[in-house]
C-alpha positions as CSV (number, residue, x, y, z in Angstrom):
1,M,-0.1,0.1,0.0
2,S,1.1,3.4,-0.7
3,A,-0.3,6.8,1.1
4,S,0.2,10.5,0.4
5,V,0.7,12.3,3.8
6,Y,0.8,15.8,5.0
7,I,2.5,16.9,8.0
8,D,0.7,20.1,10.1
9,G,3.7,21.9,11.7
10,Q,6.1,20.3,9.5
11,A,9.1,22.8,10.6
12,G,8.7,22.4,14.4
13,T,11.1,19.4,16.0
14,T,8.4,16.4,15.8
15,G,7.7,17.7,12.6
16,L,10.9,17.6,10.6
17,K,11.5,14.3,12.4
18,I,8.9,12.4,10.8
19,V,9.6,14.4,7.4
20,S,13.1,12.7,7.8
21,R,11.8,9.1,8.6
22,L,9.4,9.2,5.9
23,E,11.1,11.2,2.9
24,A,13.5,8.0,1.9
25,R,10.2,5.4,1.9
26,D,9.3,4.7,-2.0
27,D,5.6,3.8,-0.2
28,I,5.0,7.6,0.8
29,T,4.1,11.0,-1.1
30,L,5.3,13.3,1.2
31,L,3.4,16.6,0.5
32,K,4.9,19.6,1.4
33,I,3.4,23.1,2.0
34,A,5.2,26.2,0.9
35,D,6.6,27.9,4.4
36,E,4.9,31.3,3.5
37,D,1.7,28.9,3.1
38,R,2.0,27.1,7.0
39,H,-0.6,29.4,8.5
40,N,-2.9,29.9,5.7
41,N,-6.3,28.3,6.6
42,D,-7.3,27.7,2.8
43,K,-3.9,26.0,2.1
44,R,-3.7,24.1,5.3
45,A,-6.9,22.7,4.1
46,E,-6.2,22.0,0.8
47,M,-3.4,19.9,1.6
48,M,-5.1,17.7,4.3
49,A,-8.2,17.4,1.9
50,R,-5.7,15.7,-1.0
51,A,-3.5,13.8,2.1
52,D,-4.3,10.1,3.2
53,F,-3.1,11.2,6.4
54,T,-2.3,14.0,8.4
55,F,0.2,14.3,10.9
56,L,-0.5,17.2,13.6
57,C,2.6,18.9,15.0
58,L,1.4,21.7,16.9
59,P,0.2,23.1,19.4
60,D,-3.4,21.9,21.4
61,D,-5.9,24.4,20.2
62,A,-4.1,24.8,16.6
63,A,-4.3,20.6,16.6
64,R,-7.9,21.5,17.7
65,E,-8.8,24.0,15.1
66,A,-6.9,21.7,12.3
67,V,-8.9,18.5,13.4
68,A,-12.7,21.2,12.3
69,L,-10.6,22.3,9.5
70,A,-10.2,19.7,7.7
71,G,-13.6,18.6,7.5
72,G,-13.2,15.1,7.6
73,R,-11.5,14.4,4.4
74,T,-8.2,12.6,6.0
75,R,-7.1,10.5,8.7
76,F,-5.5,12.2,11.5
77,I,-2.0,10.9,13.9
78,D,-2.0,13.6,16.5
79,A,1.6,14.5,18.1
80,S,0.0,17.2,20.1
81,T,-1.5,16.5,23.6
82,A,-5.1,18.0,22.7
83,H,-6.7,14.3,22.0
84,R,-5.1,11.6,24.0
85,T,-7.7,11.1,26.8
86,N,-10.3,11.4,24.2
87,P,-12.2,7.9,23.9
88,D,-13.2,9.2,20.2
89,W,-9.6,8.4,19.1
90,A,-7.3,5.5,19.2
91,Y,-4.1,6.0,21.9
92,G,-1.1,5.1,19.6
93,F,0.5,2.7,21.9
94,P,-0.1,-0.8,20.3
95,E,2.0,-2.8,22.4
96,L,-0.5,-1.9,25.6
97,G,-2.8,-4.9,24.1
98,A,-4.6,-6.3,21.2
99,A,-7.5,-3.6,21.7
100,F,-4.8,-0.7,21.5
101,R,-4.1,-2.1,18.3
102,E,-7.0,-3.1,16.8
103,K,-8.4,0.8,17.5
104,I,-5.3,2.2,15.7
105,A,-5.7,0.2,13.1
106,S,-9.2,0.9,12.2
107,S,-9.3,4.5,13.6
108,D,-9.6,7.8,11.5
109,K,-8.2,9.5,14.1
110,T,-5.3,8.4,16.5
111,A,-3.5,10.2,19.2
112,V,0.5,9.6,19.8
113,P,1.2,8.7,23.4
114,G,3.5,11.6,25.5
115,C,6.7,10.7,25.6
116,Y,7.3,10.6,29.7
117,A,3.6,8.8,29.3
118,S,5.1,6.2,26.8
119,G,7.8,5.3,29.8
120,F,5.2,5.6,32.6
121,V,2.6,3.7,30.9
122,S,4.9,0.9,29.5
123,L,6.0,0.3,33.7
124,L,2.6,0.6,35.3
125,H,-0.2,-0.3,32.9
126,P,0.7,-4.2,32.8
127,L,1.4,-4.4,36.9
128,V,-2.1,-3.0,37.2
129,K,-3.8,-5.2,35.0
130,A,-2.5,-7.7,36.5
131,G,-3.2,-7.1,39.4
132,I,0.4,-6.9,41.4
133,V,-0.2,-3.0,41.6
134,P,-3.5,-1.6,43.2
135,A,-5.4,0.5,41.1
136,D,-5.2,2.8,43.8
137,Y,-1.6,2.8,44.9
138,P,-0.3,6.1,45.8
139,V,2.7,5.9,42.7
140,F,5.3,8.4,42.6
141,A,7.4,8.9,39.3
142,Y,10.7,10.7,38.3
143,A,12.2,10.8,34.6
144,T,15.3,12.6,33.2
145,S,15.3,13.9,29.6
146,G,17.3,15.5,27.4
147,Y,16.4,19.2,26.1
148,S,15.4,18.5,22.8
149,G,11.6,17.9,24.3
150,A,11.6,21.7,25.7
151,G,11.0,23.5,22.3
152,K,12.8,25.3,19.7
153,K,13.4,28.7,22.1
154,A,14.7,26.2,25.0
155,I,17.1,24.3,22.9
156,A,18.2,27.4,21.4
157,V,18.9,28.7,25.3
158,Y,20.9,25.1,25.6
159,E,22.8,25.5,22.9
160,S,23.7,29.5,23.0
161,G,27.0,29.8,23.4
162,D,26.2,32.5,26.3
163,R,23.5,30.2,28.6
164,P,22.6,30.9,32.1
165,A,25.0,28.4,34.6
166,E,22.0,26.7,35.7
167,F,21.1,25.2,32.2
168,G,24.0,23.3,32.8
169,S,22.6,21.6,35.7
170,P,19.4,18.9,36.0
171,R,16.4,21.0,36.1
172,Q,13.3,19.9,38.2
173,Y,10.2,21.5,36.7
174,A,6.3,21.3,36.8
175,L,6.7,21.8,40.5
176,S,2.9,22.5,41.2
177,Q,2.1,18.6,39.9
178,H,0.2,19.9,37.2
179,H,2.3,18.5,34.2
180,K,0.0,17.9,31.2
181,H,1.1,14.4,30.5
182,L,-0.9,13.6,33.9
183,P,-3.9,12.8,32.1
184,E,-3.0,9.7,30.2
185,M,-0.3,8.6,32.8
186,Q,-3.2,8.4,35.0
187,K,-5.8,7.3,32.5
188,F,-3.9,4.3,30.2
189,S,-1.7,2.7,33.4
190,G,-5.2,2.1,35.1
191,L,-4.8,4.0,37.7
192,T,-7.8,5.6,40.2
193,H,-5.9,8.6,41.2
194,T,-3.4,11.0,39.8
195,P,0.6,9.8,40.4
196,M,2.9,12.2,41.3
197,F,5.4,12.9,38.9
198,N,8.8,14.7,38.7
199,P,10.5,15.5,35.4
200,I,14.2,16.7,35.4
201,I,15.6,18.3,32.6
202,C,19.1,17.9,31.4
203,D,22.2,19.2,29.7
204,Y,22.0,16.7,26.8
205,Y,20.2,16.3,23.8
206,S,17.5,13.2,23.7
207,G,16.9,10.2,25.5
208,M,15.0,9.6,29.1
209,V,14.7,7.6,31.6
210,V,11.4,7.1,33.5
211,S,11.6,5.3,36.9
212,V,9.0,4.2,39.3
213,P,9.8,2.9,42.9
214,L,7.7,0.5,44.6
215,Q,7.9,-0.4,48.5
216,T,6.9,-4.2,48.3
217,R,5.6,-4.1,51.8
218,T,2.8,-2.4,50.8
219,L,1.4,-4.5,47.9
220,G,1.6,-8.0,48.9
221,S,4.3,-10.8,49.9
222,K,3.7,-12.6,46.5
223,V,5.2,-9.4,44.8
224,T,8.8,-10.4,44.2
225,L,11.3,-8.7,41.4
226,A,11.1,-12.1,39.5
227,A,7.2,-12.0,39.1
228,V,7.1,-8.8,38.3
229,N,9.8,-9.2,35.7
230,E,8.1,-12.4,34.3
231,T,4.7,-10.5,34.3
232,Y,6.3,-7.7,31.9
233,R,8.0,-10.8,30.0
234,A,4.5,-12.1,29.6
235,H,3.2,-8.3,28.5
236,Y,5.2,-8.0,26.1
237,E,5.9,-11.5,24.1
238,G,6.6,-10.7,20.9
239,A,7.0,-6.7,20.5
240,R,9.8,-5.5,18.4
241,L,10.1,-2.3,19.5
242,V,9.8,-2.7,23.6
243,T,12.5,-5.0,25.4
244,V,12.7,-6.5,28.7
245,N,15.8,-7.1,30.2
246,P,16.5,-10.0,32.6
247,V,17.1,-9.3,36.3
248,M,20.5,-8.1,36.8
249,A,22.4,-9.9,39.6
250,D,23.1,-8.3,42.7
251,E,26.9,-7.8,42.2
252,E,26.1,-6.5,38.5
253,Q,23.4,-3.9,39.5
254,K,25.8,-2.2,41.9
255,S,28.1,-1.8,39.3
256,F,25.8,-0.4,36.7
257,F,25.0,3.1,35.3
258,L,21.6,3.4,34.0
259,A,22.5,6.1,31.2
260,S,19.3,8.2,29.7
261,N,20.7,8.9,26.7
262,T,21.6,5.4,25.0
263,L,18.8,5.2,22.5
264,S,18.9,8.4,21.3
265,G,17.9,8.2,17.5
266,Q,16.4,5.1,17.9
267,N,12.8,3.6,17.8
268,K,12.8,1.3,21.0
269,L,12.0,1.1,24.5
270,E,13.7,-0.3,26.8
271,I,12.2,-1.8,30.2
272,F,14.5,-2.7,33.4
273,T,13.7,-4.1,37.1
274,F,16.4,-3.3,39.3
275,G,16.5,-3.7,43.4
276,N,15.3,-6.5,44.9
277,D,12.4,-8.1,47.1
278,E,11.6,-5.5,49.2
279,Q,12.5,-2.6,47.1
280,I,11.7,-2.4,43.3
281,L,13.0,0.2,41.0
282,L,11.2,0.1,37.8
283,C,12.6,2.1,34.7
284,A,11.7,2.3,31.0
285,R,14.5,4.1,28.4
286,L,13.4,5.7,25.7
287,D,14.7,8.3,23.0
288,N,11.7,11.5,23.6
289,L,11.8,11.6,20.0
290,G,12.0,8.3,18.8
291,K,9.3,5.8,20.6
292,G,8.3,9.1,22.7
293,A,7.5,10.8,19.6
294,S,8.3,10.9,16.0
295,G,8.9,6.9,16.2
296,A,5.6,6.6,18.0
297,A,3.8,8.7,14.9
298,V,5.4,6.6,12.2
299,Q,4.7,3.6,13.9
300,C,0.9,4.0,14.3
301,L,0.8,5.2,10.8
302,N,2.5,2.2,9.7
303,I,-0.5,0.1,11.3
304,M,-3.0,2.6,9.9
305,M,-2.1,1.2,6.9
306,G,-1.9,-1.8,7.2
307,I,1.6,-2.5,7.0
308,D,4.7,-4.0,8.9
309,E,4.5,-1.4,12.1
310,T,8.2,-0.9,11.6
311,T,8.5,-0.2,8.2
312,G,11.1,2.4,8.5
313,L,11.6,2.4,12.3
314,L,14.5,-0.8,12.5
């Protein structure tokens, strides 16, 4: 199958990454709008009408407006936050289960998960589903991320020669506990309460690790490190873009460092289970621009096209 694709917001960080992933494919006709027409609604509507699929790489309000502007003449893949918890939209994380994959394949509207949410949901969804973590468990998560997810203005500051000294240090943010990914983190992990979340932006370009600590004394005697790892292995069996790493021996864990930028430029997500039977540390490593953004968007496109979901991604 071949398809014509338009990227509304092609000049942004995610849009540019999607362009680079699609322009070399011979099954994709990439429709590009002239720079001077990027804010011309008539021209944008014309491009969407010509496209089999339209990626929305826009601010939330603009993404909502684009859907109305298109008038149902294209299939959408939205990389903004606007539609992620909307039940009319498929949630673009097929590894969560067959129902998610089937909805992506059949839907005209798919919302790409957020980068932090991808890591968090990949960790919590299987455990809540299996009953290992109760739905009302008071979950806390923290994450380290490269600065590329902060937008063009922040990237420019990080990469400037006269940036403030604070930008050379890891910086905590969203301290009010109102991070924009929290609604989808709660919904698609199956939690009944909003988790606490502590994101930390760091002085490297891309890649992230999302971490969730668990105290097993609050979960029941049957929750062990091995049981948690096996739950992940069973859930993600056959997944080609999600890898579950085996439990490391205690001595190996002591000497191991988990870097956040290892998967930079890749489209995979890795799951780690560290610690011991009393204290378990769950970690998901991914590229915030790959499986956390443009890679996930292209994976959804492939599924909606009815082709191998890893086309152009491995």
